[in-house]
N, C-alpha and C positions, 0 to 999 in steps of 0.2 A: 424049216425049223418049227417045232411045236412049242408054244408057250402056254403055260397054264394061266388061269385067271388071276391067281395069287401073284405070279411073277409080273404080270402086266400091271396089276394094281400097285405092287411095290415099286416098280419103275416109275409109274405115274406120280406116286406120292413123293418119291425122291426128287423128281423134277419140280414139284410144287415147293418142297422145302428149300431147294436151291434158289428158286425164283423169289421166295419170300425173304430169304437171307440177303439176296442182292438188293431187294427193295428196301429193307431196313437199313442197309449200308448206304443207300442213296440219300439218306438224310444228311446232306453235306453242304448246305448253304447257310451262310451267316452274314450279318450286316452290323455296321456301327452307324448310328445316327448322332449328329452333333450340331451344336450351334456355336460358332466361334465368337459371337458377340456377347453371349451370356455364359459360355463355358459349360453349358448343359450337355449331357450325353446319355445315350442308352445303347445297349447292344443285345444281340440275339444270335444264337448259333444252333446248329443241328436241325435245320428245317429243310424241306424238300425243294423249295423254290426261293429264289432271291427276293421275289416280291413279298412273300410271306415273312421272310426274315426282316426285310426293311420295315414292314408294317409293325412287326413286334418290337423291333429296335426303337421305332418312333414312339410306340406306346410306352416303352420303358424310359423314355426321355422325360425329364421333369419340366422342361420349358422349351417349347417350340423349336425342335430340331429341324433344320432345313437343308442339311447336307448329309450324304451317305457314302459309305464305302462298303462294298460287298466282298465276300471271300468264299472260297470253296474248301472242301475237305482237304486237309494237308497244308492249308495256308494260314497265315496270320495277317491281321490288318491292324493299323494304328492310325489315330488322328492326333495331330498336334495343333496347338493354337498359340498365338502371341498373347501373353499375359500382361502386356502393357496396357494400362488403363487409358481409356479415351472417352471423354464425356461421362455418361452414366454407365458405361460398360467397358468393353475391350475393343481393340482395333478391328477385329473381324478377320485378321490375317490368319490363314491356316494352311496346313498341308496334310496329306494322307499318304500312306504307303501300304503295300501288300508284299509279302515275301513268304518263303517256306519256313522262315524262323521268326521268332518274336523280336530278336535283336535287329534283324534285317528290316522288318516292318516299322519298328520304332525309329531306326536311323533314317529310313527313307522319309517318314512323316516329318521328322525334325528338319531334315535337309530341304524338303519342299516348302515348309513354313518359312525358313530363312531365305530361300530363293524368291519368295513372294514379298520380302521386305520385313519379315518378323524380326523383332529385336530381342524378345524374351520368350522364345518358343519353348513350350513344354508339352509333354504328352498328356492329352486329355484322357484317352482310353485306348486299350488294345484288347484284342481277342484272337484266339486261335481255334480252329475247328479240326 
């Protein structure tokens, strides 16, 4: 079969366009950073690596976030904490959840918080990618 230079170039460019569109779609990592003792939180979504998303979520946290939950494209994540006051802050009891839906992630986080002894568990933050 005989191919012209133009046909070969067009086929090559098509492959580059498909590869680039797949790479752009790969921006699918997200993270939530939170501190259950201060109720501070930060989140980030749309990154290529979980480590980068965690770093950005931590940078978005206002006060010393020391717990993280990560999630992928098509997932949601949530963090819940016990809002019961303890000393100068809160009890530090928390839970997190991941799901394909916002409601599922939130319900899982609240359930985990209660399972760890939380009495007044509330959602701190949630995000979907």
